[in-house]
C-alpha positions in Angstrom: -10.5 190.7 58.0 -9.3 193.9 59.8 -11.7 193.7 62.8 -11.5 189.9 63.4 -8.5 188.4 61.7 -8.4 185.3 63.9 -12.1 184.5 63.0 -11.4 184.9 59.3 -8.3 182.6 59.6 -10.3 180.0 61.4 -13.0 180.1 58.7 -10.4 179.8 56.0 -9.1 176.6 57.7 -12.7 175.3 57.8 -13.1 176.1 54.1 -10.0 173.9 53.4 -11.7 171.1 55.5 -14.7 171.5 53.3 -12.6 171.3 50.1 -11.0 168.1 51.4 -14.4 166.6 52.0 -15.5 167.5 48.4 -12.4 165.9 46.9 -12.8 162.8 49.0 -16.4 162.5 47.9 -15.2 162.8 44.3 -12.5 160.2 45.0 -15.1 157.8 46.4 -17.1 158.1 43.2 -14.0 157.4 41.1 -13.1 154.4 43.2 -16.6 153.0 43.0 -16.6 153.4 39.3 -13.3 151.7 38.9 -14.5 148.8 41.1 -17.5 148.4 38.9 -15.5 148.5 35.7 -13.1 145.9 37.1 -16.1 143.7 38.0 -17.6 144.0 34.6 -14.2 143.3 32.9 -13.8 140.1 34.9 -17.3 139.0 34.1 -16.8 139.8 30.4 -13.6 137.8 30.2 -15.3 134.9 31.9 -18.2 135.0 29.5 -15.7 135.1 26.6 -14.0 132.0 27.9 -17.2 130.2 28.5 -18.3 130.9 25.0 -15.1 129.5 23.6 -15.9 126.1 25.2 -19.5 126.3 24.0 -18.3 127.1 20.4 -16.2 123.9 20.4 -19.1 121.9 21.7 -21.4 123.3 19.0 -18.9 122.5 16.3 -18.5 118.9 17.6 -22.3 118.5 17.5 -22.4 120.0 14.0 -24.5 122.9 15.2 -22.8 125.7 13.3 -25.8 128.0 13.8 -25.2 127.9 17.5 -21.5 128.3 17.1 -22.1 131.4 14.9 -24.3 132.9 17.6 -21.7 132.3 20.2 -19.0 133.8 18.0 -21.2 136.9 17.4 -21.6 137.3 21.2 -17.8 136.9 21.6 -17.2 139.7 19.1 -19.6 142.0 21.1 -17.7 141.1 24.3 -14.3 141.8 22.6 -15.5 145.2 21.7 -16.5 146.0 25.3 -13.2 144.8 26.8 -10.9 147.7 25.6 -13.6 150.2 26.7 -13.6 148.7 30.2 -9.9 148.6 30.3 -9.6 152.2 29.3 -12.2 153.2 31.9 -10.1 151.3 34.6 -6.9 153.0 33.5 -8.5 156.5 33.4 -10.1 155.9 36.8 -6.8 154.8 38.2 -5.1 157.9 37.0 -7.9 160.1 38.3 -7.7 158.2 41.6 -4.0 158.9 42.0 -4.5 162.6 41.1 -7.3 163.0 43.7 -5.4 161.2 46.4 -2.4 163.5 45.7 -4.7 166.5 45.8 -6.2 165.4 49.2 -2.6 165.0 50.5 -1.7 168.5 49.2 -4.8 170.0 50.8 -4.1 168.4 54.1 -0.6 169.8 53.9 -2.0 173.2 53.2 -4.4 172.9 56.2 -1.5 172.0 58.5 0.5 175.0 57.2 -2.5 177.3 57.8 -3.1 175.8 61.3 0.6 176.4 62.2 0.4 180.0 60.9 -2.8 180.5 63.0 -1.0 179.1 66.0 1.9 181.5 65.5 -0.5 184.4 65.0 -2.3 183.6 68.3 1.0 183.3 70.0 2.1 186.7 68.7 -1.2 188.3 69.8 -0.8 186.8 73.3 2.8 188.0 73.5 1.8 191.5 72.3 -1.0 191.6 74.8 1.2 190.5 77.7 3.9 193.0 76.8 1.4 195.8 76.0 3.4 196.7 72.9 0.2 197.0 70.8 1.9 195.7 67.7 -0.1 197.0 64.7 -0.6 195.3 61.4 1.0 196.6 58.2 -0.5 195.9 54.9 1.4 194.9 52.2 -15.9 184.3 40.4 -14.3 181.1 42.0 -16.0 177.8 41.3 -15.6 174.2 42.6 -13.0 172.8 44.9 -10.1 174.8 43.5 -12.1 178.0 43.8 -12.9 177.3 47.4 -9.3 176.5 48.2 -8.0 179.5 46.4 -10.5 181.8 48.2 -9.8 180.4 51.6 -6.1 180.5 51.2 -6.2 184.0 49.8 -8.3 185.3 52.7 -6.0 183.5 55.2 -2.8 185.0 53.6 -4.3 188.5 53.5 -5.1 188.3 57.2 -1.6 187.0 58.0 0.0 189.8 56.1 -2.2 192.5 57.6 -1.8 191.3 61.1 1.9 190.5 61.1 3.4 192.4 58.1 4.7 189.1 56.8 3.3 187.9 53.4 1.4 184.7 53.6 2.2 181.6 51.5 0.9 181.5 48.0 -1.5 178.7 47.2 -0.6 176.4 44.3 -3.0 175.3 41.6 -4.3 171.8 41.5 -1.6 170.3 39.3 1.2 171.9 41.2 -0.2 170.8 44.5 -0.5 167.3 43.3 3.1 167.3 41.9 4.5 168.8 45.1 2.6 166.2 47.2 4.1 163.5 44.9 7.6 165.0 45.3 7.2 165.0 49.1 6.1 161.3 49.1 9.1 160.5 46.9 11.4 162.3 49.3 9.8 160.4 52.2 10.3 157.0 50.6 13.9 157.9 49.8 14.5 158.8 53.5 13.0 155.5 54.5 15.3 153.6 52.2 18.3 155.6 53.5 17.3 154.7 57.0 16.9 151.1 56.2 20.3 150.9 54.4 21.9 152.5 57.5 20.4 150.0 59.8 21.4 147.1 57.6 25.0 148.5 57.5 25.1 148.7 61.2 24.0 145.1 61.5 26.6 144.0 59.0 24.0 142.8 56.5 
């Protein structure tokens, strides 16, 4: 970090890229599982409806044995439906969380890239002016560990090279919440812009 700060910072940005890929892969699995559960739920509901018609037919034909078999199958299907619905709801919530986390990681990457750009500019300026500005100093696992490690290395390099403390990385929940807040603010700005345009047009 002391001998090649720019290299370490670039590697940290690549680590964030890798974390984004990991989360996107997890998101893809969740979306696929949700789609499968949706398909099975539609098929289950359709089977339930088909059995209702067959039960009526069996009763009209005085085949209570067939009607009972169809009813038994309906009961099995009815037990599956809430499980599938819960799976779909859980997958939807997880999908939203992962999408928010991807957005938060992308924002973190942009922040780090901008910090790297400023660092390069400061190095170039220092080299051109020959001021020789010196720096002053001030167990991870999974995606969150990778992000924390990369961001920590990045921030340490920034602080050592510039004397300015780097930004602190948020945990996963905070990152998702901040991304959601940013999206909410963006939607609000869009609505304000739309209202202004309508007002100008007299509508």
